[in-house]
N, C-alpha and C positions, 0 to 999 in steps of 0.2 A: 504494500500499500503506500502510495506517494504521500509526502508531506501534505500536498493539497488537498488529496482525499481525506487525510486524517483530519484536517481543518474542516472540511465539508461536514463531516460526522460530527465534530464538537459544535460547529455554528449552529445546527439545527435546533430550533426552538428557542436559542438564548435571546434575551431582550438585550443585552450589552456584554461586550468583551473589553476588559481593560488590562492590557491592551492587545489586540490581535498581533502586533508586530513582535511584542515580547512572547506571546505564546508560540509564535512561529520560530523564535529563535530558541526558546526552551525545547521544544520538539525536535529541532535539528541537532541541538546539542546531546539531547537524550539518545537519539539514534546513533550519533557519532560515537558516544562514549559507552554505548549499550547499557545505560543506566535509566530505569524508568522514573517518570516523574511522579512526585508525592502529590496526590489529590486529595484535598481536605474537605469534609463536610461535617458541620456541627450540628447535632441533634440534641435539643433539650427535652429530656423525657417527661413533658408536661401533657401530652395527649396520645395515649397509647395505641388509638386505632388509626392506622394509616389509610387515608383516602387518595383518590387519583390527583389531587393537589399536591399532597406531600410527596407522591410518587414522581412528580416531574423532576425533581432534584436527584432523587434516587435513580431514575432511569437514565440521566446524564452521567451519573458516576458509573453505572453499569457500562455505558459506552466507553468511558475511560479504561475500565478493566478490559473490555473486548479490545482496546488497542494496546493493551499490554502495559499499562501503567499501575502503579500502586494506589489503592484506594483506601483511604484512612477515614474511618467513622469516629467522630469525637462524640461520646455520650456526656452531655454536659450535667454530670451529676453534682459538680461544684456550682456552675452557673445556673443550674435549675433551682438552687436555694434562692437566687435573686428573682429569677423570673425574667424572660426576654421582654423588655419594655417596647419593642418595635411595634409601631402602629396601635399601641395601646392608650386609650383615653384616661385610664385609672391604673393605679399601682396594683400590680398582680400579688395575690397572696403567695407568701413563701411556701413551697412544699417541703413536707418532711423527709427525713431520709428513708423512711419505710416506703413512701409514696414514690420517690424517686426510683428507687431499686426495683419496686414492682412494675413500674412504667417502662424501665430500661429492659427488663426481661422480655415484656410484650413486644417492644420496638424490635428487638433482635429477632424474634420469631417472625415478624411481619417483614422486615427489610430483607431477610433472607430469600423472601419471594422473588425479589427483584434483583438483588446483588448475588454474586458467586461467593457463598461464605468461605470457601477454601482460598480465595483470593482477597478477602476483606480483612484489613487490620482494624480492630476496634479497640479504642483506648477510652479512658475516663480522665477528664480533666481535672479531677480531684488529685490525680497523681502528682500534678506539678504546682496546681494552686493551692491545695491544703497546706503545704509547707511553707508558704510564703508568709513571712511575719509583717508586722504593722510597718516597719521602717522600709520594707521592701515595697509595701503598697504605696508609700508616699514617694519612693523614687520612680515608681511605674507610672503614678499619677503626674508627675512632673513632666513626662513626656507628652501629656495631653493639656490642651488649653480649654478654658471655659468656652471661648469663642468657638472652638471645634465642636464641642458638645452642642452648643446652641445652634449648629448649623442644621441639627435635625429638626424636620418639620414637626416631628410628634411632640418632642421636648418644648419646642418653641411654642407650639399650640397649647399645650398644658400650662405653660407659664402665662401666656396671654389671657387664657380663660380662667386663670387663678384656680387651676385644679392641682392638687398635691403632686409633687415630684420628689419622689425620695432620694437623698443622696446616694444611697445604695444602688438605684437604678443607673446612675452616672458611671457605676464602675463596671457595668456589664460590657459595654463595647470595649473597655480597656482589658477585661477578662479574655473576651474573644480574639482580640487582636494578639494577646501574650500566647495564645494557643498556637498561632501560625508561627510565632517565633520559636516557641518550644520545639515545635514539629519540623521547622524550616519547610514549611509548605511551598511547593511550586505553584499550584492553582488551588483556589478555593471556590466551591460551588454553593450557591444560596439564592434564596428569592430575591426579587427586587427590593423588598422591605429590609433586606441585610445589607445593602449596598454600603451605606455609612459605615458599618461595622467592619465590612470586608476591606473598603478603601483605607480605613483607619490601619489595618493590619499592614498595609504596604508601608505606611509611614513607620510604623513600629519596626519592621524588619530592617528598613533603611538605616534606622537609629542604632539598631543592634548589628549593623555590618553585614547583613544578609541581602541577597538580591530579592526584590520585592515579589510577593506573589502575583501572578495573574487572577483577576477576578470574573468569574463567569455569573452574571446575574440572569436569572432564569424568571420567566413572568410568573405572576400569580394567577392560577387557573381560576376562572369563573365557575361559580357553582351551577347546578342544574336550571337554577331560576334565571341565569343569564344576566344577574345583577350584582349581587354580592360574592366576594372571594369565596371559593368552596370552604365550607365549615362545618363540622359535625354539630356544633351549637346551634347554626341556623337551619340545620336539616336539608342543606341543599348538596350534599356530599354523595359519592359513589364509593364506598369502602372497598378496598382490594380484597378483603375476607368475606365480604357478603355472598350469599348464595348467587350462583349465575343468573338465575331468573331475575333476581333484584337489580344485578349489574346492567343486565339487558334492558329492563324496563325502565330504569332510571335513565340510561343513555338514550332511549327513544323519547324521553320526556324533554329533552334540553331544547332550546330555542334554536332555529335553523342557522342562526348566525355564528353559533358555537361549534358547528359541524367541523369546518376547517381547522380552528385552533385545537380541538381535541383530537382530530386526526394527527396533527403535527406533533403535539405534546404528549399523547397519551398512547399512542400506537408506533408500529414499526412500518406502517405503510410508507413505501418509498416518497421522497419529496416531489419527485417528478409526477408522480400520479396524483399526490395531494394537489399539486399545482393545476392539473388538469380537472380535478374535481372542483376546485375553487373557480375555475373559469366556466364550467358548466353551470354551477349554481348561479354564478353572477348574470350569465346569459339567459337564465331561465329554461335551459334546454332539457332539464330533467327534474322530476319530482324529488325534493329535498328528502322525502322519506327514504328513497332508493339508498341514498349515501349514509343517512342516519342508521339504517339497518346494517351496512357495512361497518359502521364505526362500531355499534354494539357488538356485532360479531366480533371485531377485532380485540375489543376490550375483553370480553369474556375468554376468548381464545388465549390472550396473553397471560391471564391469571388463573384459568381453570382448564384449558384445553379445548381442541377443535369439537370434539363430541358434545362437550358441556354446551359450547356455543350453539350446536345445532338443536339440542334438546330445549335450551333457553328460548330459542326463537320460536319453535314449535309451541311451547306453552304460552308464549307471548300471543301468537296467532289464535290459539285456542281461546284465549280470554277476550281479545279485542276485535276478532273479525267476527262477520255474520255467522249465525248458526252456532252461538256460543255454547248452549247446552250440549249439542251433538259433539262439537270438537272437544268440549272439556270431558266427555266420557272417554276419550282416547289418551288423555293424559293423566298421570298420578298426581293426585291432589292430596294436600294433608287432611287428615281425618280428625275432627274435633268432637268429642263427646261431651255433651252438655250436663252440667250438674242436676241431679234429681231435684225436681220441684220448679224448675225454671218454665216447664211446659205445662200450663193450666187451662183445662177444658179444651185441649188441641190447639192453644195458641201461646205465643211467646212473644214478649216485648222487643222491638227491634233493636233497642238501646242495649238491653242485656244479652241479646244474641250477638251483637257486634263485639261486646266487652268480653264475653266468655269465649267467643270464637276466636279471640286474638286479633281482631281486626282494629281495636281501638283500645287505648291504654285506660281510658276512663269514660264515664257516662258523657262527660262535657264534649270529649273528643269525638265519641260516637254521635251525638246530636248533631255536631259540626258536619260530619261527613254525610249524614242523611240530608241536611240543608243544602249542601253542595250538589247534590244529585249524584253522589258517587256510589251508591248502595244499591245492590240489587239482590233479591231473594229468589232464588230458583227462576231467573230470567225476568222477574217482574221489578221494576225500579220503584224504590220506597222513597216517598218525599215527605212524610209525616214523621217527626221524630217521635210522637206519641203512639205510633202504631204498633198494633199487636198482631203478627202476621200468622197464618195458619202453619202449624208445623208439619213438615213432610219429611219422613226418614230419608237419609242420604240427600236431602236437598243440598244445593250448591249456594253458598253466600259469597259475595263479592263486594269489596269496599276499595275502590280505586284499583291498584295494582295487586292487592291480596285477594287470593280466592281460596275457599276451604269447602271441604264436604262435611256438612254437620249430621250428626245422629245422636241418639239418646244413649 
């Protein structure tokens, strides 16, 4: 593989490279000396469920692995005690050591689905940050000016809006920068929200007499709502460990304008083909659903295999295409047994049915689903949240993307 081809692989999906000239020089030197580059990614173990948004940077790290470079995952067990303040409007609560260790274990299980665990070096930054004494902290802080810190929009905004900004939060970018110094990182990969911290690390490395790392800033993936950044707390996420049918259904629900960004950032579809798809969509020559199906299949195939993708699409069609009842008879549905007493005089309250059938976490959520017109009982749409429906053995209950067979 030529250096130019290697650069093409690395460029895919990146929002910014600082700088590409430095990256080219590092790649050429690595090849000449037979010494792989050290590629750094820091993960604070604060959210143990990895979704496609988190996977964007992990997939970039996998590309570096496939190119023969050394991938280093830093589990921020020390910085996790602070909490990453990037894009936060309030101070994050500090995690306990027990929470951090539990989250770190879950993270390791999940990122191994993307990275080659045999080629992944995992380190914990408490190894070098915990021994630092207070005098060391003062000396490190002397390398960072207040003006530099206030360049961060999120910090400046909180000060302007008179929202609390903890002094410990100002130390977070300092810790992250020192991680790069300790590891002598050649490249750091992170989201665009980490750009300040990653660029600061370049300054720190220069001050310590090291060659500055190249920064690869990856875009923040929009969630399935097409509005907010993908986030589990917002419910607009596609988790990499979710069942294949959930991944497929969620991918089919995204706005049309996200098809191309998702193909680029979340799949391995060649960029030449992504470009052709983008042109077709722009010219209106093809129904977007065609490419959305392709996207959904690619995502499921990547994490669960080709056969799982076929089955997920088949189940999606059974639920959403005409002739639902007949189609559903051909697919395996989860069976839910109702608790004794819910069916009275042959009828059952739709709200209780949704709650006990696992379609809603609470009565209020069940009522909301009915009001939204998302509920069907054995093919009949239910619009009255106070309704008591006639119970039918092995009837099919549907609420949005969720479907189950209900029995007593």
